[in-house]
C-alpha distance (Angstrom), angle and dihedral (degrees) to the residues before:
residue distance angle dihedral
M1 . . .
K2 3.79 . .
L3 3.77 119.3 .
A4 3.80 125.8 -166.3
V5 3.81 110.9 -147.0
T6 3.79 124.8 -174.8
S7 3.77 110.3 -129.7
K8 3.81 143.1 -175.9
G9 3.82 90.0 -147.5
D10 3.77 141.9 26.6
R11 3.83 100.3 -106.9
L12 3.81 137.3 74.3
N13 3.81 90.3 -112.2
S14 3.83 90.7 56.2
T15 3.79 119.4 110.3
L16 3.79 120.1 -99.9
E17 3.81 112.3 -104.8
P18 3.83 107.9 -133.9
R19 3.84 95.6 -149.1
F20 3.79 113.1 77.0
G21 3.79 103.8 -163.4
R22 3.81 94.1 34.7
A23 3.82 97.4 45.7
S24 3.79 115.7 129.1
Y25 3.78 91.7 -135.8
I26 3.76 139.5 8.6
L27 3.78 116.6 -152.3
I28 3.78 119.1 -151.8
V29 3.82 103.4 -150.8
D30 3.78 126.9 -168.4
T31 3.82 105.1 -140.6
K32 3.83 93.6 -151.8
T33 3.79 99.6 51.0
L34 3.84 102.6 16.3
E35 3.78 87.7 -131.7
Y36 3.77 109.9 145.8
E37 3.77 144.3 -168.1
V38 3.79 121.2 -143.3
L39 3.81 116.8 -135.9
D40 3.81 113.4 -163.4
N41 3.79 105.8 -139.4
K42 3.82 95.0 -173.6
N43 3.81 95.7 119.9
N44 3.78 92.6 51.0
K45 3.79 94.1 40.4
N46 3.79 91.5 57.5
S47 3.79 98.4 39.4
F48 3.80 119.7 118.8
K49 3.81 93.3 -127.0
G50 3.78 139.7 -16.4
A51 3.82 94.3 52.5
G52 3.80 93.3 137.7
I53 3.78 94.6 47.4
Q54 3.80 92.2 49.5
A55 3.79 92.4 45.6
A56 3.82 89.6 49.5
A57 3.81 90.3 52.7
M58 3.81 90.8 49.6
V59 3.83 92.0 50.0
S60 3.78 90.4 49.0
T61 3.82 93.7 52.8
H62 3.82 89.9 53.3
G63 3.79 93.9 58.0
A64 3.80 101.1 -110.2
E65 3.80 115.5 163.9
V66 3.81 97.7 -171.9
L67 3.82 134.5 27.0
L68 3.79 119.8 -146.2
T69 3.81 112.0 -163.3
G70 3.78 144.4 130.2
F71 3.79 102.4 -116.0
C72 3.80 131.2 10.0
G73 3.81 122.6 -172.2
S74 3.76 123.2 -134.1
K75 3.81 98.7 -106.7
A76 3.81 91.9 47.2
F77 3.81 89.7 46.6
E78 3.80 90.9 51.8
T79 3.82 90.9 49.2
L80 3.80 92.5 49.0
E81 3.79 92.1 45.9
A82 3.84 90.8 50.7
S83 3.83 87.7 52.8
G84 3.79 91.7 52.0
I85 3.82 93.7 -110.6
K86 3.80 116.1 141.9
V87 3.82 119.2 -142.7
V88 3.80 129.8 -139.7
N89 3.82 109.6 -168.5
D90 3.80 132.4 -173.3
Q91 3.81 94.6 48.7
S92 3.81 124.0 149.6
G93 3.80 142.4 164.7
P94 3.80 133.6 51.0
I95 3.81 114.4 -12.8
I96 3.81 92.9 -123.3
N97 3.82 90.9 55.1
V98 3.81 92.2 48.3
V99 3.82 90.7 49.9
Q100 3.83 92.6 47.9
K101 3.81 90.8 48.4
F102 3.81 89.0 52.2
K103 3.81 91.5 48.7
Q104 3.83 89.7 53.4
G105 3.81 88.9 59.1
N106 3.81 95.0 -108.7
A107 3.79 96.4 131.5
V108 3.78 130.5 109.1
F109 3.79 115.3 -154.8
A110 3.78 114.2 -133.4
G111 3.78 120.5 -119.6
T112 3.79 93.4 -163.9
A113 3.79 142.0 11.4
N114 3.78 117.0 -78.2
K115 3.82 96.4 -153.8
E116 3.78 126.2 63.5
R117 3.81 124.0 -124.3
Y118 3.76 116.0 -92.9
W119 3.81 92.9 -135.9
């Protein structure tokens, strides 16, 4: 399974970035091998608006099935949901720990966004 994880850095020992659309990086992690691909989210992070929607589209094109993040806005959540990507909010800590916790079955899939729209 491929997980998308919002990150402050470009390594598995980096800290999870709580903001989905404004994360510096998004790591696409294979849960079986722990191999990962780094997506630079700089363009979305610095955009005036629509960062979450654009980040959601990027995650979708890289084959992620689940997003692990801290906060996900409503428009981003709707975009992810339409792409068939499940969301696990309220995550924190090193990426590797968050991924291991998910692999152990300790994740609750969100039914709605946990961050309001900015506009």
